[in-house]
C-alpha positions in Angstrom: -15.1 16.0 -6.9 -14.2 16.3 -3.2 -11.4 13.7 -3.1 -11.1 13.8 0.7 -14.8 13.0 1.1 -14.6 10.2 -1.5 -11.6 8.7 0.3 -13.3 9.0 3.7 -16.4 7.3 2.4 -14.5 4.5 0.8 -12.3 4.1 4.0 -15.5 3.7 6.1 -16.7 1.0 3.7 -13.4 -0.9 3.8 -13.3 -0.6 7.5 -16.7 -2.2 7.8 -15.6 -5.0 5.6 -12.4 -5.6 7.7 -14.3 -5.9 10.9 -16.1 -8.9 9.4 -13.0 -10.4 7.9 -10.6 -10.5 10.8 -9.1 -14.1 10.6 -10.5 -16.6 13.2 -8.1 -18.4 15.4 -8.4 -21.3 17.8 -8.9 -20.4 21.5 -5.4 -21.6 22.3 -4.0 -18.9 19.9 -6.2 -16.1 21.1 -3.3 -13.7 21.3 -2.6 -14.2 17.6 -6.1 -13.0 16.8 -5.8 -10.0 19.0 -2.4 -9.1 17.5 -3.8 -9.3 13.9 -6.8 -7.2 14.9 -4.7 -4.6 16.7 -2.7 -3.8 13.6 -5.4 -4.4 11.0 -7.9 -2.1 12.7 -5.5 0.6 13.9 -6.6 2.9 11.1 -4.8 4.0 7.9 -6.0 5.4 4.6 -7.0 2.0 3.2 -5.5 3.3 -0.1 -4.8 -0.1 -1.7 -8.3 -1.6 -1.4 -9.8 1.7 -2.4 -7.7 1.7 -5.5 -9.0 -1.8 -6.4 -12.5 -0.7 -5.7 -12.3 2.5 -7.8 -10.6 0.7 -10.7 -13.3 -1.8 -11.0 -16.0 1.0 -10.7 -14.3 3.1 -13.4 -14.1 0.1 -15.7 -17.8 -0.6 -15.3 -17.5 -3.7 -13.1 -19.3 -4.3 -9.8 -16.6 -3.4 -7.2 -18.4 -5.5 -4.5 -17.2 -8.6 -6.5 -13.6 -7.5 -5.7 -14.2 -7.3 -1.9 -12.1 -10.3 -1.0 -9.1 -9.2 -3.0 -9.5 -5.7 -1.6 -9.4 -7.0 2.0 -6.5 -9.3 1.1 -4.4 -6.3 -0.2 -5.0 -4.5 3.1 -4.0 -7.6 5.1 -0.8 -7.8 3.1 -0.1 -4.1 3.5 -0.6 -4.5 7.3 1.8 -7.5 7.3 4.5 -5.3 5.7 3.9 -2.6 8.3 4.1 -5.0 11.2 7.4 -6.4 10.0 8.7 -3.0 8.9 8.3 -1.8 12.5 10.1 -4.7 14.1 13.3 -4.0 16.2 15.3 -5.9 13.6 13.9 -3.6 10.9 13.0 0.0 11.6 12.4 -0.5 15.3 9.4 1.9 15.5 7.2 2.3 18.6 4.1 3.8 17.0 2.2 3.2 13.9 -1.1 5.0 12.9 -1.1 6.7 16.3 -1.0 3.5 18.4 1.8 1.3 19.8 3.2 -1.0 17.1 2.3 -4.7 17.2 5.6 -5.8 18.8 5.4 -3.2 21.5 1.9 -4.6 22.6 2.3 -8.3 21.9 6.1 -9.0 21.8 8.4 -9.4 18.8 7.6 -13.1 18.4 3.9 -12.7 18.2 4.2 -9.7 15.9 6.3 -11.7 13.4 3.7 -14.5 13.5 0.7 -12.1 13.2 2.3 -10.6 10.1 2.9 -14.1 8.6 -0.7 -15.1 9.5 -2.2 -12.1 7.7 -0.4 -13.0 4.5 -1.9 -16.6 4.5 -5.3 -15.2 5.5 -5.1 -12.9 2.6 -4.4 -15.6 0.1 -7.2 -17.7 1.6 -9.6 -14.9 1.0 -8.6 -14.4 -2.6 -8.8 -18.2 -3.3 -12.5 -18.4 -2.1 -14.9 -19.5 -4.8 -16.7 -16.6 -6.5 -19.1 -17.7 -9.2 -18.9 -14.3 -10.9 -15.1 -14.5 -11.3 -13.6 -17.1 -13.6 -11.2 -19.4 -11.9 -8.5 -18.5 -14.3 -8.9 -14.8 -13.3 -8.5 -15.8 -9.6 -5.4 -17.7 -10.3 -4.0 -14.7 -12.3 -4.8 -12.4 -9.4 -3.1 -14.7 -6.9 0.0 -14.7 -9.1 -0.1 -10.9 -9.5 -0.1 -10.4 -5.7 2.5 -13.0 -5.0 4.9 -11.5 -7.5 4.2 -8.0 -6.2 5.1 -8.9 -2.6 7.8 -11.5 -3.3 11.6 -11.5 -3.7 11.4 -9.2 -6.7 8.7 -7.1 -5.2 8.0 -5.5 -1.8 10.2 -8.0 0.1 13.1 -7.5 -2.3 12.7 -3.7 -2.0 12.8 -4.1 1.8 16.0 -6.1 1.7 17.8 -3.5 -0.4 16.4 -0.7 1.9 18.0 -2.5 4.8 21.3 -3.0 3.1 21.4 0.6 2.0 21.1 2.1 5.5 23.9 4.5 6.2 25.3 4.3 2.6 25.6 7.2 0.1 22.4 7.3 -1.8 22.3 6.9 -5.5 19.3 7.6 -7.8 19.2 4.1 -9.3 19.4 2.4 -5.9 16.7 4.7 -4.5 14.5 4.2 -7.5 14.7 0.5 -7.0 13.8 0.7 -3.3 10.8 2.9 -3.9 9.6 1.0 -7.0 9.5 -2.2 -5.1 9.0 -1.4 -1.5 6.1 1.0 -2.1 5.0 1.3 -5.7 4.6 -2.5 -6.4 1.7 -2.9 -3.9 -0.1 0.2 -5.2 0.4 -0.9 -8.7 -0.9 -4.4 -8.1 -4.0 -3.0 -6.4 -4.9 -1.3 -9.6 -3.7 -4.2 -11.7 -6.0 -6.6 -9.8 -8.9 -4.3 -10.1 -8.4 -4.1 -13.8 -8.0 -7.8 -14.1 -11.2 -8.5 -12.2 -13.0 -6.0 -14.5 -11.7 -7.9 -17.5 -9.8 -4.8 -18.9 -8.0 -5.1 -22.2 -4.2 -5.2 -22.2 -3.8 -1.6 -23.4 -6.1 -0.3 -20.6 -4.2 -2.4 -18.0 -0.9 -1.1 -19.3 -1.9 2.5 -19.0 -3.3 2.0 -15.5 -0.2 0.1 -14.3 2.0 3.0 -15.6 -0.3 5.5 -13.8 -0.1 3.4 -10.6 3.7 3.2 -10.7 4.1 6.9 -10.9 1.5 7.4 -8.2 3.3 5.0 -5.9 6.7 6.7 -6.5 5.0 10.1 -5.7 3.5 8.6 -2.6 6.8 7.4 -1.2 8.6 10.6 -2.1 6.0 12.6 -0.2 6.3 10.1 2.7 10.0 10.8 2.8 9.2 14.6 2.8 6.7 14.2 5.6 9.2 12.4 7.7 11.2 15.6 7.7 8.4 18.3 7.6 5.3 16.4 9.0 3.6 16.7 12.3 3.8 13.7 14.5 0.3 14.0 15.8 -1.0 14.0 12.3 1.2 11.3 10.9 0.6 8.9 13.8 4.3 8.1 14.0 7.5 9.9 15.0 9.1 12.2 12.4 12.8 12.2 11.7 13.2 8.4 11.9 14.5 8.1 8.3 17.4 10.4 9.0 18.1 8.8 12.4 18.2 5.3 10.8 20.4 6.5 7.9 17.6 5.7 5.4 18.1 6.3 1.7 15.5 9.0 0.8 14.9 11.6 -1.9 15.4 14.5 0.5 18.8 13.0 1.5 19.8 12.4 -2.1 18.5 15.6 -3.7 17.6 18.1 -1.0 14.1 19.1 0.1 13.2 21.4 -2.8 14.3 19.0 -5.5 12.6 16.1 -3.8 9.3 18.1 -3.9 10.0 18.8 -7.6 10.5 15.1 -8.2 7.2 14.3 -6.5 5.5 16.8 -8.8 7.2 15.2 -11.8 5.9 11.8 -10.9 2.4 13.2 -10.5 2.6 14.9 -13.8 3.6 11.6 -15.4 0.7 9.8 -13.6 -1.7 12.4 -15.0 -0.3 12.0 -18.4 -1.2 8.3 -18.4 -4.7 9.1 -17.1 -5.2 11.5 -20.1 -4.7 8.5 -22.4 -7.6 6.6 -20.8 -10.2 7.9 -23.3 -13.8 7.1 -22.6 -13.4 6.5 -18.8 -14.4 8.8 -15.9 -10.9 9.3 -14.3 -11.9 12.1 -11.9 -11.2 10.0 -8.8 -7.8 9.1 -10.0 -7.0 12.6 -11.0 -8.2 13.9 -7.6 -6.0 11.3 -5.9 -2.9 12.7 -7.7 -3.7 16.1 -6.2 -4.3 14.5 -2.7 -1.0 12.7 -2.7 1.0 15.6 -3.8 -0.5 17.8 -1.0 -1.2 15.2 1.7 -0.3 15.9 5.3 -0.4 12.3 6.6 
């Protein structure tokens, strides 16, 4: 399997969906719509909706039935990026190769654009779908809310902020990475499994795989912030060190950080090997892609 081609094909599909799903706004609030569209359509790998899509496909369900949830996950991911880039957070000027939302529309509109994307996301998920039981929709809403809430992405972001400039510890760094990054990757697969009516044992294996994958993704992100190329990444390199961020390269050194990423990928692959009877080639290829990615 050519994982890069598969990812590119799925990205094109998700991009086409997103173009039709940009939230409508009243004419008086036109700038809000432009701000949401600016960040939502700026590019990106679309990894989280792709994970949901491929999970449903692997489990024998129609991935098109998960379209609204997939779009919601990308909207929520974009909300986290808009807020992460704010002057009161990481104060970044570029994201995905274009000026960040607050640089174009101002900090106030950027905050509101991020907020609006969250509510638009839950509105999408809650839309009636006759092929999905209402109880499943409610469970998916709960899964996503938990993953981004005070004990999820937002909680991880708070600890990330409070840890700036402090001596890193492995427990603290693991907490930040697990929640700030891995939770949203995990819930993307979890929701795909739930929509496909997976049994509890299968869902458990997939969630463990996703957690290890998410940790590896963040560790490689930390590595790329040191060794990556700005024109490939679409954002400045070296910002973590400049901000005193707690990262694995800062904690362990570069070589040990790379080894830790390899360990997480090996653990993800181990969980995949337990999924007997399923075609896991995409997810195995994704492990290799994340370990060797350049953006």
